[in-house]
C-alpha positions in Angstrom: 0.0 0.0 0.0 1.5 3.3 -1.1 0.2 6.2 1.1 0.1 10.0 0.7 0.3 9.7 -3.0 -0.4 12.8 -5.1 -3.2 12.6 -7.6 -2.0 13.5 -11.1 -5.3 14.8 -12.4 -6.4 18.3 -11.6 -4.9 21.4 -9.9 -6.0 20.3 -6.5 -3.1 17.8 -6.4 -4.8 15.9 -3.6 -1.9 14.4 -1.5 -3.8 11.9 0.7 -4.4 9.2 -1.9 -3.8 5.5 -1.0 -2.8 3.2 -3.8 -3.0 -0.6 -3.4 -0.2 -2.4 -5.4 0.2 -6.1 -6.0 3.0 -7.6 -8.1 3.9 -4.1 -9.4 0.3 -3.6 -10.6 -2.2 -1.1 -9.2 -5.3 -3.0 -7.9 -7.0 -0.3 -5.9 -7.2 3.5 -5.3 -8.7 5.0 -2.2 -9.8 8.6 -1.4 -9.4 9.8 -4.9 -12.4 11.1 -6.9 -13.6 9.1 -9.9 -11.6 11.3 -12.3 -8.4 10.9 -10.3 -8.9 7.2 -9.7 -9.3 6.6 -13.4 -6.0 8.5 -14.1 -4.1 6.5 -11.5 -5.5 3.2 -12.5 -4.8 4.0 -16.2 -6.5 2.8 -19.3 -5.6 1.9 -22.9 -1.9 2.8 -23.4 0.1 3.4 -26.5 2.1 0.2 -26.6 5.2 1.3 -28.6 6.7 4.2 -30.5 5.2 4.8 -33.9 6.2 6.8 -37.0 4.1 7.5 -40.1 5.1 5.7 -43.2 3.0 5.7 -46.4 0.2 7.5 -44.5 0.1 4.8 -41.8 1.5 4.8 -38.2 3.7 1.8 -37.8 5.5 0.6 -34.7 9.2 1.4 -34.4 12.0 1.6 -31.9 12.5 4.5 -29.5 15.8 5.2 -31.2 14.2 5.7 -34.6 11.4 7.8 -33.0 14.0 10.0 -31.3 15.9 10.5 -34.5 12.8 11.3 -36.5 11.6 13.8 -34.0 15.0 15.5 -33.8 15.2 15.8 -37.5 11.7 17.3 -37.8 12.5 19.9 -35.1 15.9 20.7 -36.5 14.7 21.1 -40.1 11.8 23.4 -39.0 12.2 27.2 -39.2 9.5 27.9 -36.6 8.6 24.8 -34.6 6.0 25.0 -31.9 6.5 23.0 -28.6 3.1 22.8 -26.9 1.4 21.2 -23.9 3.5 20.5 -20.8 0.9 20.8 -18.1 0.3 17.1 -17.4 3.9 16.4 -16.8 6.4 17.4 -14.1 8.6 20.5 -13.8 11.8 18.6 -14.6 10.4 17.9 -18.0 9.5 21.6 -18.4 13.2 22.6 -17.9 14.3 20.2 -20.6 11.6 21.4 -23.0 12.6 25.0 -22.6 16.2 24.0 -23.4 15.0 22.2 -26.5 12.9 25.2 -27.6 15.9 27.4 -27.3 18.1 25.0 -29.2 15.8 24.8 -32.2 14.8 28.5 -32.1 11.1 27.6 -31.6 8.1 28.7 -29.6 7.2 27.0 -26.4 3.6 27.3 -25.1 1.4 25.6 -22.5 -2.2 24.6 -22.2 -2.7 27.8 -20.1 -2.8 29.7 -23.4 -6.3 28.3 -23.9 -7.5 28.2 -20.3 -6.1 30.5 -17.6 -3.8 32.5 -19.9 -6.0 35.6 -19.5 -5.7 35.1 -15.7 -2.0 35.3 -15.9 -2.1 38.5 -18.0 -4.6 40.1 -15.7 -2.5 39.2 -12.7 0.6 40.7 -14.4 -1.3 44.0 -14.8 -3.0 44.2 -11.4 -1.1 42.0 -9.0 -2.5 39.2 -6.9 -3.9 39.2 -3.3 -3.5 35.4 -3.1 -3.3 32.7 -0.5 -2.8 29.0 -0.1 -5.6 26.5 -0.2 -4.8 25.8 3.4 -5.5 29.4 4.5 -8.9 29.2 2.7 -9.7 25.9 4.3 -8.7 27.1 7.8 -10.0 30.7 7.7 -12.5 31.6 5.0 -16.1 32.1 6.1 -17.2 33.3 2.7 -16.4 31.5 -0.6 -17.3 33.0 -4.0 -17.2 30.6 -7.0 -17.2 32.8 -10.1 -17.5 31.0 -13.5 -16.3 27.8 -11.8 -18.0 24.5 -11.1 -15.7 22.5 -8.8 -18.4 19.9 -8.1 -17.7 18.5 -11.6 -14.3 19.9 -12.6 -12.4 19.6 -9.2 -14.6 17.1 -7.3 -12.7 17.1 -4.0 -12.0 20.8 -3.9 -15.0 21.8 -1.8 -14.5 19.0 0.7 -10.8 19.4 1.1 -10.1 23.0 0.6 -13.1 25.3 0.4 -16.8 25.5 1.0 -17.4 22.1 2.7 -14.1 21.7 4.4 -13.5 21.8 8.2 -10.5 23.8 9.3 -8.7 25.2 12.4 -10.8 28.3 12.6 -13.7 26.9 10.6 -14.8 24.0 12.8 -18.4 24.0 11.6 -17.5 23.4 8.0 -20.2 24.2 5.5 -22.6 25.4 8.3 -20.1 28.1 9.3 -19.6 29.4 5.8 -21.5 31.4 3.3 -21.2 30.5 -0.4 -21.9 32.8 -3.4 -21.9 31.4 -6.9 -21.9 33.5 -10.0 -22.5 31.7 -13.3 -24.4 31.7 -16.6 -26.3 28.5 -15.6 -27.3 26.6 -12.5 -24.5 24.2 -12.0 -24.2 21.5 -9.3 -22.0 24.0 -7.4 -24.7 26.6 -7.6 -27.2 24.3 -6.0 -25.0 24.3 -2.9 -24.9 28.1 -2.7 -26.5 30.5 -0.2 -26.6 33.1 -2.9 -26.7 32.4 -6.7 -26.3 35.2 -9.2 -27.5 34.0 -12.7 -25.8 36.4 -15.1 -26.1 36.7 -18.9 -23.2 35.2 -20.8 -20.4 37.7 -21.5 -21.4 40.2 -18.8 -18.9 39.4 -16.1 -17.1 42.7 -16.4 -20.4 44.6 -15.9 -21.4 42.6 -12.9 -18.0 43.0 -11.2 -18.1 46.8 -11.9 -21.5 47.0 -10.3 -20.3 45.2 -7.2 -17.3 47.5 -7.0 -19.6 50.6 -7.1 -21.8 49.1 -4.4 -18.8 48.2 -2.2 -17.5 51.7 -2.7 -20.8 53.2 -1.4 -21.8 54.5 -4.9 -24.8 52.1 -5.3 -27.1 54.9 -6.4 -25.5 55.0 -9.8 -26.1 51.3 -10.4 -29.2 50.5 -12.5 -32.0 48.4 -11.1 -30.9 45.5 -13.3 -27.3 44.6 -14.3 -26.8 41.7 -16.8 -30.1 40.2 -15.8 -29.4 40.4 -12.0 -31.5 42.6 -9.8 -29.7 45.4 -8.0 -31.1 44.2 -4.7 -29.3 40.8 -5.3 -26.0 42.6 -6.0 -26.4 44.7 -2.9 -27.0 41.5 -0.8 -23.9 39.8 -2.3 -21.8 42.9 -1.7 -22.9 43.1 1.9 -22.1 39.4 2.4 -18.6 40.1 1.1 -18.0 43.1 3.3 -19.3 41.3 6.3 -17.0 38.3 5.9 -14.0 37.8 8.3 -12.0 36.1 5.5 -13.4 35.9 2.0 -12.1 34.2 -1.1 -13.0 34.6 -4.8 -12.3 31.4 -6.7 -12.7 31.9 -10.4 -12.7 29.6 -13.4 -12.9 29.6 -17.2 -16.4 31.1 -17.1 -14.6 34.4 -16.2 -11.5 34.1 -18.3 -13.1 33.0 -21.5 -16.2 35.2 -21.6 -16.3 38.6 -23.3 -13.6 40.8 -21.7 -11.1 37.9 -21.0 -8.1 39.2 -19.0 -9.9 42.5 -18.3 -12.5 40.5 -16.4 -9.7 39.1 -14.2 -8.1 42.6 -13.9 -11.5 43.9 -12.7 -12.0 41.0 -10.3 -8.6 41.7 -8.7 -9.6 45.3 -8.3 -12.8 44.1 -6.5 -10.7 42.1 -4.1 -8.4 45.1 -3.5 -11.6 47.2 -2.8 -12.9 44.6 -0.3 -9.5 44.5 1.5 -10.4 48.0 2.6 -13.1 46.5 4.8 -12.0 42.9 5.6 -9.5 40.2 4.5 -10.1 39.0 1.0 -8.1 36.8 -1.4 -8.5 35.5 -4.9 -7.4 32.4 -6.8 -7.6 30.9 -10.2 -9.1 27.4 -10.3 -6.4 25.8 -12.4 -7.2 22.7 -14.5 -4.3 20.3 -15.3 -2.4 19.2 -12.3 0.9 21.0 -13.2 -0.3 23.9 -15.4 0.8 26.2 -12.5 4.2 24.5 -12.5 4.9 25.3 -16.2 4.2 28.9 -15.6 6.7 28.9 -12.7 9.5 27.1 -14.5 9.0 29.1 -17.7 9.1 32.4 -15.8 12.3 31.4 -14.0 14.0 30.3 -17.2 12.8 32.9 -19.7 11.2 35.7 -17.7 7.8 34.9 -19.2 5.1 32.4 -18.1 3.9 31.1 -21.5 4.0 31.7 -25.3 7.7 32.3 -25.4 9.4 32.7 -28.8 13.1 31.9 -29.1 13.4 32.6 -32.9 15.0 36.0 -32.3 17.8 34.5 -30.2 16.4 35.8 -27.0 13.0 35.1 -25.2 10.1 37.1 -26.7 6.6 37.2 -25.3 3.5 38.6 -27.0 0.2 36.7 -26.6 -1.8 37.2 -29.8 1.3 36.8 -31.8 3.4 34.0 -30.1 0.5 31.9 -28.6 0.0 28.4 -30.0 -3.4 29.1 -31.6 -2.2 32.3 -33.3 0.8 30.5 -34.8 -1.2 27.6 -36.2 -4.1 29.8 -37.4 -1.7 32.1 -39.3 0.2 29.0 -40.6 3.4 30.4 -39.1 4.4 27.1 -37.3 6.0 24.5 -39.7 6.3 21.7 -37.1 4.8 20.9 -33.8 5.7 18.8 -30.8 2.8 18.0 -28.4 3.8 16.9 -24.8 1.2 15.7 -22.3 -1.8 17.4 -24.1 -4.5 16.9 -26.7 -4.9 20.1 -28.8 -7.0 18.3 -31.5 -9.7 17.9 -28.9 -9.5 21.4 -27.5 -8.3 23.9 -30.2 -10.5 25.8 -32.7 -11.0 24.1 -36.0 -8.8 26.5 -37.9 -5.8 25.7 -35.7 -6.3 21.9 -35.9 -6.4 22.3 -39.7 -3.1 24.1 -39.4 -1.7 21.1 -37.4 -2.8 18.7 -40.1 -0.6 20.5 -42.6 2.7 20.2 -40.7 4.7 17.4 -39.1 3.5 16.6 -35.5 5.4 14.8 -32.8 3.3 13.5 -29.8 4.7 12.5 -26.4 2.0 11.0 -24.2 1.2 7.8 -22.3 -2.2 7.5 -23.9 -3.6 7.7 -27.4 -6.0 10.5 -28.1 -7.3 12.4 -31.1 -4.0 14.2 -31.6 -2.5 10.8 -32.2 -4.4 10.6 -35.5 -2.5 13.6 -36.8 0.9 12.7 -35.5 3.9 11.7 -37.6 5.9 10.5 -34.6 4.3 9.0 -31.5 6.4 8.4 -28.4 4.7 6.8 -25.4 5.9 7.7 -21.9 5.5 6.8 -18.3 2.7 8.4 -16.3 4.0 11.0 -14.0 2.9 10.6 -10.4 2.3 6.9 -10.9 5.3 5.5 -12.9 7.6 8.5 -12.5 8.4 11.0 -9.8 8.9 14.7 -10.1 7.8 18.1 -8.9 4.4 19.7 -9.5 2.7 22.9 -8.4 -0.8 23.0 -6.9 -3.2 25.6 -8.1 -2.2 27.9 -5.2 1.5 27.9 -6.2 2.6 25.3 -3.6 5.2 22.9 -4.9 4.8 19.2 -4.0 6.8 16.1 -4.8 5.0 13.4 -6.8 5.9 9.8 -6.0 6.7 6.8 -8.2 4.3 4.0 -7.2 5.0 1.3 -9.7 7.8 0.5 -12.3 7.2 1.1 -15.9 8.7 -0.2 -19.2 8.2 3.3 -20.6 10.8 6.1 -20.4 9.9 9.3 -18.5 8.9 12.5 -20.4 12.2 14.0 -19.1 14.3 11.2 -20.5 12.5 11.4 -23.9 13.0 15.2 -24.2 16.7 14.8 -23.2 17.2 12.1 -25.9 15.7 14.4 -28.6 17.7 17.4 -27.3 20.9 15.3 -27.5 20.2 14.4 -31.1 19.2 17.9 -32.1 22.6 19.1 -30.8 24.4 16.4 -32.7 22.7 17.3 -35.9 23.8 20.9 -35.3 27.4 19.8 -34.8 27.3 17.8 -38.0 26.3 20.9 -39.9 
């Protein structure tokens, strides 16, 4: 029995998982949610490396797959290295070195999820906290455009609205919960106050709340984005009356009209509320180490995502150097996908761009991106078959354990092998 295992699924990085192992095989998982348990138990794996020959993927050796991947990246004028958020920080470091070596662009899945949050935080600054502080102190939780009941199933019980902490011994009974969303989610059904807003109106609603908090409610109309002024006033009073409040926001805020300006405005609301009480704000990150890539990339390059090395020095300009922009404009002439599935998540125009260029995939499992790949390299599952460092959604770094052995190489080893070959090709020239 392996105890205190970290779950390699979502940004909660639950660290209390028990994994039953017999004969180096996982036979049971305790405490994890269904999503996490499924990831730890595993499912259909890519059995061997594959390369595309005569329009068909055929099995090959790791050595040939490494050679083919290195040649694709070396021959490309503007390769895109994308993904990274379902693997460990040690892999990120190697990936950034590889991107610099080939003069490519490295970008993470944050670019299509909480990328706007990062830009908003860069502009405004973050009044943040750890999940532990929220669990132990928060008596008011605001979920804005987030549905943890389905996206982060253990979040409410372990860290937020339903958790029992040092100074919150009554759990859910001792807390107030406000949910702001465009539909009534499972999370909304657990709320004390639910604000049903019109899609794309987050900025207006936040601005109205700021006016009320500032004592200028008389200029707020009787209805804002479908919400009665009286409901906004009640929500604002609940926020001001809290001893310790937290706004936890999801993609409903970052990907509605306004994008990073929504986040900027929400951070300003938190700053306003800190004039009355203690308030913090946190992005509900998705992949288990999406926060980790932002950390490592910022250390190594000065920027958290969408970093272009083609100029010989790191260059960052979302809208120009982000993955979807490069693919939609047909500026990338090769792509390496690590621990991600852009075919399932990108807009159609960008997937069509992927179909026109060589694609390398590094992932333990087959997915729709595999269908477009020219090189497929299966890897060990981080947090189950390989150890490493990952960052929880609140920025806390944790060490992932290796639970069972694996015949597959780690993501870090695969990137290192490709990097070595790229360097040798450079020396030959």
